[in-house]
PDB file of N, CA, C and O in Angstrom:
ATOM      1  N   UNK A   1     140.199 141.570 156.818  1.00  0.00           N
ATOM      2  CA  UNK A   1     140.611 140.312 157.381  1.00  0.00           C
ATOM      3  C   UNK A   1     141.031 139.392 156.241  1.00  0.00           C
ATOM      4  O   UNK A   1     140.204 138.992 155.422  1.00  0.00           O
ATOM      5  N   UNK A   2     142.284 139.067 156.191  1.00  0.00           N
ATOM      6  CA  UNK A   2     142.792 138.225 155.113  1.00  0.00           C
ATOM      7  C   UNK A   2     142.681 136.744 155.491  1.00  0.00           C
ATOM      8  O   UNK A   2     142.370 136.381 156.625  1.00  0.00           O
ATOM      9  N   UNK A   3     142.946 135.924 154.500  1.00  0.00           N
ATOM     10  CA  UNK A   3     142.845 134.477 154.696  1.00  0.00           C
ATOM     11  C   UNK A   3     143.845 133.996 155.745  1.00  0.00           C
ATOM     12  O   UNK A   3     143.517 133.129 156.555  1.00  0.00           O
ATOM     13  N   UNK A   4     145.038 134.536 155.741  1.00  0.00           N
ATOM     14  CA  UNK A   4     146.082 134.092 156.671  1.00  0.00           C
ATOM     15  C   UNK A   4     145.724 134.387 158.119  1.00  0.00           C
ATOM     16  O   UNK A   4     146.069 133.617 159.015  1.00  0.00           O
ATOM     17  N   UNK A   5     145.036 135.495 158.352  1.00  0.00           N
ATOM     18  CA  UNK A   5     144.701 135.843 159.728  1.00  0.00           C
ATOM     19  C   UNK A   5     143.524 135.020 160.262  1.00  0.00           C
ATOM     20  O   UNK A   5     143.377 134.860 161.474  1.00  0.00           O
ATOM     21  N   UNK A   6     142.692 134.503 159.364  1.00  0.00           N
ATOM     22  CA  UNK A   6     141.537 133.719 159.789  1.00  0.00           C
ATOM     23  C   UNK A   6     141.873 132.235 159.864  1.00  0.00           C
ATOM     24  O   UNK A   6     141.403 131.539 160.764  1.00  0.00           O
ATOM     25  N   UNK A   7     142.683 131.744 158.926  1.00  0.00           N
ATOM     26  CA  UNK A   7     143.010 130.326 158.867  1.00  0.00           C
ATOM     27  C   UNK A   7     143.800 129.914 160.099  1.00  0.00           C
ATOM     28  O   UNK A   7     144.843 130.495 160.399  1.00  0.00           O
ATOM     29  N   UNK A   8     143.307 128.925 160.802  1.00  0.00           N
ATOM     30  CA  UNK A   8     143.948 128.400 162.011  1.00  0.00           C
ATOM     31  C   UNK A   8     144.181 129.509 163.037  1.00  0.00           C
ATOM     32  O   UNK A   8     145.238 129.572 163.665  1.00  0.00           O
ATOM     33  N   UNK A   9     143.194 130.374 163.198  1.00  0.00           N
ATOM     34  CA  UNK A   9     143.346 131.502 164.107  1.00  0.00           C
ATOM     35  C   UNK A   9     143.288 131.081 165.568  1.00  0.00           C
ATOM     36  O   UNK A   9     143.826 131.770 166.435  1.00  0.00           O
ATOM     37  N   UNK A  10     142.646 129.967 165.844  1.00  0.00           N
ATOM     38  CA  UNK A  10     142.663 129.466 167.213  1.00  0.00           C
ATOM     39  C   UNK A  10     143.152 128.025 167.192  1.00  0.00           C
ATOM     40  O   UNK A  10     142.790 127.271 166.289  1.00  0.00           O
ATOM     41  N   UNK A  11     143.943 127.635 168.139  1.00  0.00           N
ATOM     42  CA  UNK A  11     144.486 126.276 168.143  1.00  0.00           C
ATOM     43  C   UNK A  11     143.391 125.241 168.390  1.00  0.00           C
ATOM     44  O   UNK A  11     142.438 125.492 169.127  1.00  0.00           O
ATOM     45  N   UNK A  12     143.539 124.089 167.770  1.00  0.00           N
ATOM     46  CA  UNK A  12     142.573 123.006 167.911  1.00  0.00           C
ATOM     47  C   UNK A  12     142.960 122.125 169.102  1.00  0.00           C
ATOM     48  O   UNK A  12     144.124 121.765 169.274  1.00  0.00           O
ATOM     49  N   UNK A  13     141.982 121.795 169.901  1.00  0.00           N
ATOM     50  CA  UNK A  13     142.222 120.900 171.017  1.00  0.00           C
ATOM     51  C   UNK A  13     141.530 119.568 170.839  1.00  0.00           C
ATOM     52  O   UNK A  13     141.620 118.696 171.703  1.00  0.00           O
ATOM     53  N   UNK A  14     140.836 119.403 169.721  1.00  0.00           N
ATOM     54  CA  UNK A  14     140.052 118.199 169.483  1.00  0.00           C
ATOM     55  C   UNK A  14     139.963 117.974 167.983  1.00  0.00           C
ATOM     56  O   UNK A  14     140.234 118.885 167.199  1.00  0.00           O
ATOM     57  N   UNK A  15     139.588 116.777 167.581  1.00  0.00           N
ATOM     58  CA  UNK A  15     139.395 116.466 166.171  1.00  0.00           C
ATOM     59  C   UNK A  15     140.684 116.127 165.450  1.00  0.00           C
ATOM     60  O   UNK A  15     141.755 116.041 166.051  1.00  0.00           O
ATOM     61  N   UNK A  16     140.552 115.933 164.131  1.00  0.00           N
ATOM     62  CA  UNK A  16     141.701 115.526 163.322  1.00  0.00           C
ATOM     63  C   UNK A  16     142.772 116.601 163.258  1.00  0.00           C
ATOM     64  O   UNK A  16     143.954 116.287 163.120  1.00  0.00           O
ATOM     65  N   UNK A  17     142.385 117.839 163.354  1.00  0.00           N
ATOM     66  CA  UNK A  17     143.356 118.923 163.278  1.00  0.00           C
ATOM     67  C   UNK A  17     144.283 119.002 164.470  1.00  0.00           C
ATOM     68  O   UNK A  17     145.338 119.633 164.400  1.00  0.00           O
ATOM     69  N   UNK A  18     143.898 118.368 165.564  1.00  0.00           N
ATOM     70  CA  UNK A  18     144.709 118.424 166.777  1.00  0.00           C
ATOM     71  C   UNK A  18     145.727 117.300 166.846  1.00  0.00           C
ATOM     72  O   UNK A  18     146.651 117.353 167.658  1.00  0.00           O
ATOM     73  N   UNK A  19     145.572 116.274 166.000  1.00  0.00           N
ATOM     74  CA  UNK A  19     146.435 115.097 166.090  1.00  0.00           C
ATOM     75  C   UNK A  19     147.314 114.971 164.859  1.00  0.00           C
ATOM     76  O   UNK A  19     146.887 115.262 163.742  1.00  0.00           O
ATOM     77  N   UNK A  20     148.542 114.536 165.074  1.00  0.00           N
ATOM     78  CA  UNK A  20     149.442 114.285 163.953  1.00  0.00           C
ATOM     79  C   UNK A  20     150.414 113.173 164.341  1.00  0.00           C
ATOM     80  O   UNK A  20     150.541 112.817 165.513  1.00  0.00           O
ATOM     81  N   UNK A  21     151.084 112.643 163.345  1.00  0.00           N
ATOM     82  CA  UNK A  21     152.060 111.574 163.557  1.00  0.00           C
ATOM     83  C   UNK A  21     153.232 112.118 164.364  1.00  0.00           C
ATOM     84  O   UNK A  21     153.723 113.215 164.098  1.00  0.00           O
ATOM     85  N   UNK A  22     153.672 111.351 165.340  1.00  0.00           N
ATOM     86  CA  UNK A  22     154.788 111.816 166.157  1.00  0.00           C
ATOM     87  C   UNK A  22     156.136 111.655 165.453  1.00  0.00           C
ATOM     88  O   UNK A  22     157.145 112.181 165.923  1.00  0.00           O
ATOM     89  N   UNK A  23     156.162 110.931 164.328  1.00  0.00           N
ATOM     90  CA  UNK A  23     157.406 110.747 163.580  1.00  0.00           C
ATOM     91  C   UNK A  23     157.545 111.791 162.483  1.00  0.00           C
ATOM     92  O   UNK A  23     158.559 112.482 162.397  1.00  0.00           O
ATOM     93  N   UNK A  24     156.502 111.902 161.633  1.00  0.00           N
ATOM     94  CA  UNK A  24     156.622 112.760 160.449  1.00  0.00           C
ATOM     95  C   UNK A  24     155.619 113.913 160.435  1.00  0.00           C
ATOM     96  O   UNK A  24     155.584 114.670 159.465  1.00  0.00           O
ATOM     97  N   UNK A  25     154.812 114.068 161.466  1.00  0.00           N
ATOM     98  CA  UNK A  25     153.788 115.114 161.607  1.00  0.00           C
ATOM     99  C   UNK A  25     152.720 115.063 160.526  1.00  0.00           C
ATOM    100  O   UNK A  25     152.066 116.073 160.267  1.00  0.00           O
ATOM    101  N   UNK A  26     152.525 113.902 159.880  1.00  0.00           N
ATOM    102  CA  UNK A  26     151.456 113.729 158.896  1.00  0.00           C
ATOM    103  C   UNK A  26     150.136 113.584 159.647  1.00  0.00           C
ATOM    104  O   UNK A  26     150.110 113.038 160.750  1.00  0.00           O
ATOM    105  N   UNK A  27     149.045 114.065 159.064  1.00  0.00           N
ATOM    106  CA  UNK A  27     147.764 114.056 159.771  1.00  0.00           C
ATOM    107  C   UNK A  27     146.814 112.949 159.320  1.00  0.00           C
ATOM    108  O   UNK A  27     145.851 112.652 160.026  1.00  0.00           O
ATOM    109  N   UNK A  28     147.056 112.338 158.178  1.00  0.00           N
ATOM    110  CA  UNK A  28     146.132 111.327 157.650  1.00  0.00           C
ATOM    111  C   UNK A  28     146.622 109.921 157.981  1.00  0.00           C
ATOM    112  O   UNK A  28     147.824 109.697 158.122  1.00  0.00           O
ATOM    113  N   UNK A  29     145.697 108.979 158.104  1.00  0.00           N
ATOM    114  CA  UNK A  29     146.046 107.580 158.350  1.00  0.00           C
ATOM    115  C   UNK A  29     146.669 107.349 159.704  1.00  0.00           C
ATOM    116  O   UNK A  29     147.585 106.536 159.832  1.00  0.00           O
ATOM    117  N   UNK A  30     146.197 108.041 160.714  1.00  0.00           N
ATOM    118  CA  UNK A  30     146.808 107.995 162.033  1.00  0.00           C
ATOM    119  C   UNK A  30     146.336 106.766 162.807  1.00  0.00           C
ATOM    120  O   UNK A  30     145.137 106.497 162.874  1.00  0.00           O
ATOM    121  N   UNK A  31     147.268 106.027 163.387  1.00  0.00           N
ATOM    122  CA  UNK A  31     146.958 104.887 164.245  1.00  0.00           C
ATOM    123  C   UNK A  31     147.057 105.376 165.680  1.00  0.00           C
ATOM    124  O   UNK A  31     148.145 105.660 166.181  1.00  0.00           O
ATOM    125  N   UNK A  32     145.906 105.469 166.331  1.00  0.00           N
ATOM    126  CA  UNK A  32     145.852 106.013 167.686  1.00  0.00           C
ATOM    127  C   UNK A  32     145.784 104.931 168.750  1.00  0.00           C
ATOM    128  O   UNK A  32     145.906 105.225 169.939  1.00  0.00           O
ATOM    129  N   UNK A  33     145.591 103.688 168.341  1.00  0.00           N
ATOM    130  CA  UNK A  33     145.425 102.597 169.291  1.00  0.00           C
ATOM    131  C   UNK A  33     146.681 102.430 170.141  1.00  0.00           C
ATOM    132  O   UNK A  33     147.800 102.566 169.647  1.00  0.00           O
ATOM    133  N   UNK A  34     146.481 102.136 171.415  1.00  0.00           N
ATOM    134  CA  UNK A  34     147.551 101.978 172.405  1.00  0.00           C
ATOM    135  C   UNK A  34     148.368 103.255 172.578  1.00  0.00           C
ATOM    136  O   UNK A  34     149.486 103.203 173.091  1.00  0.00           O
ATOM    137  N   UNK A  35     147.829 104.400 172.157  1.00  0.00           N
ATOM    138  CA  UNK A  35     148.551 105.661 172.306  1.00  0.00           C
ATOM    139  C   UNK A  35     149.731 105.797 171.367  1.00  0.00           C
ATOM    140  O   UNK A  35     150.658 106.554 171.654  1.00  0.00           O
ATOM    141  N   UNK A  36     149.719 105.076 170.240  1.00  0.00           N
ATOM    142  CA  UNK A  36     150.842 105.136 169.303  1.00  0.00           C
ATOM    143  C   UNK A  36     150.945 106.500 168.635  1.00  0.00           C
ATOM    144  O   UNK A  36     152.020 107.098 168.611  1.00  0.00           O
ATOM    145  N   UNK A  37     149.825 107.000 168.089  1.00  0.00           N
ATOM    146  CA  UNK A  37     149.792 108.270 167.358  1.00  0.00           C
ATOM    147  C   UNK A  37     150.857 108.318 166.265  1.00  0.00           C
ATOM    148  O   UNK A  37     151.638 109.265 166.175  1.00  0.00           O
ATOM    149  N   UNK A  38     150.869 107.274 165.437  1.00  0.00           N
ATOM    150  CA  UNK A  38     151.805 107.168 164.317  1.00  0.00           C
ATOM    151  C   UNK A  38     150.984 106.931 163.055  1.00  0.00           C
ATOM    152  O   UNK A  38     150.012 106.175 163.084  1.00  0.00           O
ATOM    153  N   UNK A  39     151.360 107.567 161.949  1.00  0.00           N
ATOM    154  CA  UNK A  39     150.641 107.337 160.699  1.00  0.00           C
ATOM    155  C   UNK A  39     150.974 105.931 160.193  1.00  0.00           C
ATOM    156  O   UNK A  39     151.974 105.334 160.591  1.00  0.00           O
ATOM    157  N   UNK A  40     150.123 105.420 159.316  1.00  0.00           N
ATOM    158  CA  UNK A  40     150.265 104.029 158.889  1.00  0.00           C
ATOM    159  C   UNK A  40     151.557 103.787 158.125  1.00  0.00           C
ATOM    160  O   UNK A  40     152.111 102.690 158.188  1.00  0.00           O
ATOM    161  N   UNK A  41     152.049 104.791 157.403  1.00  0.00           N
ATOM    162  CA  UNK A  41     153.295 104.619 156.663  1.00  0.00           C
ATOM    163  C   UNK A  41     154.476 104.471 157.629  1.00  0.00           C
ATOM    164  O   UNK A  41     155.325 103.598 157.448  1.00  0.00           O
ATOM    165  N   UNK A  42     154.525 105.317 158.640  1.00  0.00           N
ATOM    166  CA  UNK A  42     155.603 105.223 159.627  1.00  0.00           C
ATOM    167  C   UNK A  42     155.474 103.951 160.458  1.00  0.00           C
ATOM    168  O   UNK A  42     156.480 103.375 160.872  1.00  0.00           O
ATOM    169  N   UNK A  43     154.238 103.510 160.704  1.00  0.00           N
ATOM    170  CA  UNK A  43     154.048 102.277 161.462  1.00  0.00           C
ATOM    171  C   UNK A  43     154.631 101.085 160.725  1.00  0.00           C
ATOM    172  O   UNK A  43     155.242 100.213 161.343  1.00  0.00           O
ATOM    173  N   UNK A  44     154.448 101.037 159.408  1.00  0.00           N
ATOM    174  CA  UNK A  44     155.011  99.931 158.633  1.00  0.00           C
ATOM    175  C   UNK A  44     156.535  99.939 158.687  1.00  0.00           C
ATOM    176  O   UNK A  44     157.162  98.880 158.676  1.00  0.00           O
ATOM    177  N   UNK A  45     157.129 101.120 158.744  1.00  0.00           N
ATOM    178  CA  UNK A  45     158.587 101.212 158.812  1.00  0.00           C
ATOM    179  C   UNK A  45     159.113 100.872 160.202  1.00  0.00           C
ATOM    180  O   UNK A  45     160.151 100.221 160.320  1.00  0.00           O
ATOM    181  N   UNK A  46     158.426 101.294 161.245  1.00  0.00           N
ATOM    182  CA  UNK A  46     158.944 101.210 162.609  1.00  0.00           C
ATOM    183  C   UNK A  46     158.332 100.093 163.441  1.00  0.00           C
ATOM    184  O   UNK A  46     158.696  99.943 164.608  1.00  0.00           O
ATOM    185  N   UNK A  47     157.413  99.301 162.884  1.00  0.00           N
ATOM    186  CA  UNK A  47     156.687  98.318 163.693  1.00  0.00           C
ATOM    187  C   UNK A  47     157.613  97.280 164.328  1.00  0.00           C
ATOM    188  O   UNK A  47     157.405  96.899 165.480  1.00  0.00           O
ATOM    189  N   UNK A  48     158.610  96.826 163.615  1.00  0.00           N
ATOM    190  CA  UNK A  48     159.534  95.836 164.187  1.00  0.00           C
ATOM    191  C   UNK A  48     160.352  96.446 165.319  1.00  0.00           C
ATOM    192  O   UNK A  48     160.630  95.774 166.313  1.00  0.00           O
ATOM    193  N   UNK A  49     160.736  97.702 165.180  1.00  0.00           N
ATOM    194  CA  UNK A  49     161.495  98.374 166.238  1.00  0.00           C
ATOM    195  C   UNK A  49     160.652  98.562 167.494  1.00  0.00           C
ATOM    196  O   UNK A  49     161.167  98.489 168.610  1.00  0.00           O
ATOM    197  N   UNK A  50     159.357  98.803 167.311  1.00  0.00           N
ATOM    198  CA  UNK A  50     158.458  99.001 168.442  1.00  0.00           C
ATOM    199  C   UNK A  50     158.201  97.678 169.150  1.00  0.00           C
ATOM    200  O   UNK A  50     158.017  97.654 170.367  1.00  0.00           O
ATOM    201  N   UNK A  51     158.185  96.575 168.400  1.00  0.00           N
ATOM    202  CA  UNK A  51     157.965  95.264 168.991  1.00  0.00           C
ATOM    203  C   UNK A  51     156.750  94.537 168.464  1.00  0.00           C
ATOM    204  O   UNK A  51     156.374  93.500 169.011  1.00  0.00           O
ATOM    205  N   UNK A  52     156.123  95.049 167.413  1.00  0.00           N
ATOM    206  CA  UNK A  52     154.977  94.374 166.815  1.00  0.00           C
ATOM    207  C   UNK A  52     155.468  93.282 165.878  1.00  0.00           C
ATOM    208  O   UNK A  52     156.487  93.431 165.204  1.00  0.00           O
ATOM    209  N   UNK A  53     154.718  92.175 165.847  1.00  0.00           N
ATOM    210  CA  UNK A  53     155.017  91.079 164.944  1.00  0.00           C
ATOM    211  C   UNK A  53     153.790  90.803 164.098  1.00  0.00           C
ATOM    212  O   UNK A  53     152.666  90.863 164.595  1.00  0.00           O
ATOM    213  N   UNK A  54     153.994  90.504 162.838  1.00  0.00           N
ATOM    214  CA  UNK A  54     152.888  90.169 161.959  1.00  0.00           C
ATOM    215  C   UNK A  54     152.545  88.707 162.173  1.00  0.00           C
ATOM    216  O   UNK A  54     153.380  87.829 161.958  1.00  0.00           O
ATOM    217  N   UNK A  55     151.323  88.446 162.594  1.00  0.00           N
ATOM    218  CA  UNK A  55     150.873  87.097 162.896  1.00  0.00           C
ATOM    219  C   UNK A  55     149.737  86.758 161.951  1.00  0.00           C
ATOM    220  O   UNK A  55     148.785  87.525 161.808  1.00  0.00           O
ATOM    221  N   UNK A  56     149.840  85.615 161.311  1.00  0.00           N
ATOM    222  CA  UNK A  56     148.782  85.159 160.414  1.00  0.00           C
ATOM    223  C   UNK A  56     148.358  83.778 160.859  1.00  0.00           C
ATOM    224  O   UNK A  56     149.137  82.827 160.791  1.00  0.00           O
ATOM    225  N   UNK A  57     147.133  83.667 161.310  1.00  0.00           N
ATOM    226  CA  UNK A  57     146.632  82.386 161.793  1.00  0.00           C
ATOM    227  C   UNK A  57     146.092  81.563 160.628  1.00  0.00           C
ATOM    228  O   UNK A  57     145.697  82.132 159.611  1.00  0.00           O
ATOM    229  N   UNK A  58     146.066  80.239 160.755  1.00  0.00           N
ATOM    230  CA  UNK A  58     145.530  79.398 159.678  1.00  0.00           C
ATOM    231  C   UNK A  58     144.062  79.676 159.391  1.00  0.00           C
ATOM    232  O   UNK A  58     143.615  79.470 158.262  1.00  0.00           O
ATOM    233  N   UNK A  59     143.301  80.135 160.376  1.00  0.00           N
ATOM    234  CA  UNK A  59     141.884  80.410 160.137  1.00  0.00           C
ATOM    235  C   UNK A  59     141.692  81.611 159.225  1.00  0.00           C
ATOM    236  O   UNK A  59     140.640  81.736 158.598  1.00  0.00           O
ATOM    237  N   UNK A  60     142.675  82.496 159.132  1.00  0.00           N
ATOM    238  CA  UNK A  60     142.531  83.659 158.256  1.00  0.00           C
ATOM    239  C   UNK A  60     142.631  83.275 156.786  1.00  0.00           C
ATOM    240  O   UNK A  60     142.229  84.053 155.921  1.00  0.00           O
ATOM    241  N   UNK A  61     143.160  82.091 156.485  1.00  0.00           N
ATOM    242  CA  UNK A  61     143.266  81.644 155.098  1.00  0.00           C
ATOM    243  C   UNK A  61     141.875  81.388 154.525  1.00  0.00           C
ATOM    244  O   UNK A  61     141.655  81.599 153.332  1.00  0.00           O
ATOM    245  N   UNK A  62     140.936  80.939 155.351  1.00  0.00           N
ATOM    246  CA  UNK A  62     139.577  80.672 154.878  1.00  0.00           C
ATOM    247  C   UNK A  62     138.870  81.949 154.440  1.00  0.00           C
ATOM    248  O   UNK A  62     137.949  81.888 153.626  1.00  0.00           O
ATOM    249  N   UNK A  63     139.273  83.085 154.953  1.00  0.00           N
ATOM    250  CA  UNK A  63     138.631  84.345 154.602  1.00  0.00           C
ATOM    251  C   UNK A  63     138.995  84.804 153.200  1.00  0.00           C
ATOM    252  O   UNK A  63     138.336  85.693 152.661  1.00  0.00           O
ATOM    253  N   UNK A  64     140.018  84.230 152.597  1.00  0.00           N
ATOM    254  CA  UNK A  64     140.472  84.663 151.281  1.00  0.00           C
ATOM    255  C   UNK A  64     139.668  84.059 150.141  1.00  0.00           C
ATOM    256  O   UNK A  64     139.916  84.400 148.985  1.00  0.00           O
ATOM    257  N   UNK A  65     138.732  83.192 150.415  1.00  0.00           N
ATOM    258  CA  UNK A  65     137.926  82.602 149.359  1.00  0.00           C
ATOM    259  C   UNK A  65     138.411  81.215 148.980  1.00  0.00           C
ATOM    260  O   UNK A  65     139.136  80.565 149.733  1.00  0.00           O
ATOM    261  N   UNK A  66     138.004  80.776 147.812  1.00  0.00           N
ATOM    262  CA  UNK A  66     138.297  79.415 147.364  1.00  0.00           C
ATOM    263  C   UNK A  66     139.790  79.182 147.197  1.00  0.00           C
ATOM    264  O   UNK A  66     140.282  78.103 147.528  1.00  0.00           O
ATOM    265  N   UNK A  67     140.521  80.167 146.692  1.00  0.00           N
ATOM    266  CA  UNK A  67     141.962  80.004 146.496  1.00  0.00           C
ATOM    267  C   UNK A  67     142.687  79.741 147.799  1.00  0.00           C
ATOM    268  O   UNK A  67     143.628  78.948 147.840  1.00  0.00           O
ATOM    269  N   UNK A  68     142.258  80.398 148.860  1.00  0.00           N
ATOM    270  CA  UNK A  68     142.872  80.186 150.162  1.00  0.00           C
ATOM    271  C   UNK A  68     142.584  78.806 150.704  1.00  0.00           C
ATOM    272  O   UNK A  68     143.436  78.205 151.358  1.00  0.00           O
ATOM    273  N   UNK A  69     141.381  78.291 150.438  1.00  0.00           N
ATOM    274  CA  UNK A  69     141.028  76.962 150.919  1.00  0.00           C
ATOM    275  C   UNK A  69     141.845  75.897 150.206  1.00  0.00           C
ATOM    276  O   UNK A  69     142.234  74.906 150.824  1.00  0.00           O
ATOM    277  N   UNK A  70     142.107  76.078 148.939  1.00  0.00           N
ATOM    278  CA  UNK A  70     142.914  75.114 148.196  1.00  0.00           C
ATOM    279  C   UNK A  70     144.327  75.098 148.758  1.00  0.00           C
ATOM    280  O   UNK A  70     144.924  74.032 148.912  1.00  0.00           O
ATOM    281  N   UNK A  71     144.860  76.264 149.062  1.00  0.00           N
ATOM    282  CA  UNK A  71     146.212  76.325 149.622  1.00  0.00           C
ATOM    283  C   UNK A  71     146.263  75.658 150.983  1.00  0.00           C
ATOM    284  O   UNK A  71     147.250  75.005 151.320  1.00  0.00           O
ATOM    285  N   UNK A  72     145.197  75.819 151.774  1.00  0.00           N
ATOM    286  CA  UNK A  72     145.169  75.186 153.079  1.00  0.00           C
ATOM    287  C   UNK A  72     145.119  73.673 152.936  1.00  0.00           C
ATOM    288  O   UNK A  72     145.789  72.968 153.689  1.00  0.00           O
ATOM    289  N   UNK A  73     144.350  73.161 151.999  1.00  0.00           N
ATOM    290  CA  UNK A  73     144.279  71.719 151.773  1.00  0.00           C
ATOM    291  C   UNK A  73     145.629  71.179 151.324  1.00  0.00           C
ATOM    292  O   UNK A  73     146.007  70.072 151.706  1.00  0.00           O
ATOM    293  N   UNK A  74     146.359  71.943 150.522  1.00  0.00           N
ATOM    294  CA  UNK A  74     147.688  71.510 150.104  1.00  0.00           C
ATOM    295  C   UNK A  74     148.632  71.437 151.298  1.00  0.00           C
ATOM    296  O   UNK A  74     149.499  70.565 151.355  1.00  0.00           O
ATOM    297  N   UNK A  75     148.467  72.348 152.246  1.00  0.00           N
ATOM    298  CA  UNK A  75     149.338  72.346 153.416  1.00  0.00           C
ATOM    299  C   UNK A  75     149.025  71.170 154.333  1.00  0.00           C
ATOM    300  O   UNK A  75     149.917  70.673 155.020  1.00  0.00           O
ATOM    301  N   UNK A  76     147.765  70.716 154.355  1.00  0.00           N
ATOM    302  CA  UNK A  76     147.389  69.607 155.227  1.00  0.00           C
ATOM    303  C   UNK A  76     147.913  68.273 154.721  1.00  0.00           C
ATOM    304  O   UNK A  76     148.100  67.354 155.518  1.00  0.00           O
ATOM    305  N   UNK A  77     148.153  68.138 153.433  1.00  0.00           N
ATOM    306  CA  UNK A  77     148.646  66.872 152.868  1.00  0.00           C
ATOM    307  C   UNK A  77     150.085  66.608 153.217  1.00  0.00           C
ATOM    308  O   UNK A  77     150.640  65.586 152.816  1.00  0.00           O
TER     309      UNK A  77
END
């Protein structure tokens, strides 16, 4: 029994081996939310075409530490 005959001898129906990116067939970094099944690299390229928008709320600036708070204070003036 050689390595080729044993490796992937039965198809996977579950786990990471069963899922891949629908664009590039990459298996790592898969975004499965909302049934996208796209790897993160392809998502960054195709997100605008799909209809996603990058939204940054003012409250997220406080999470960046002191530098973010200074920038927020400058914006309030």
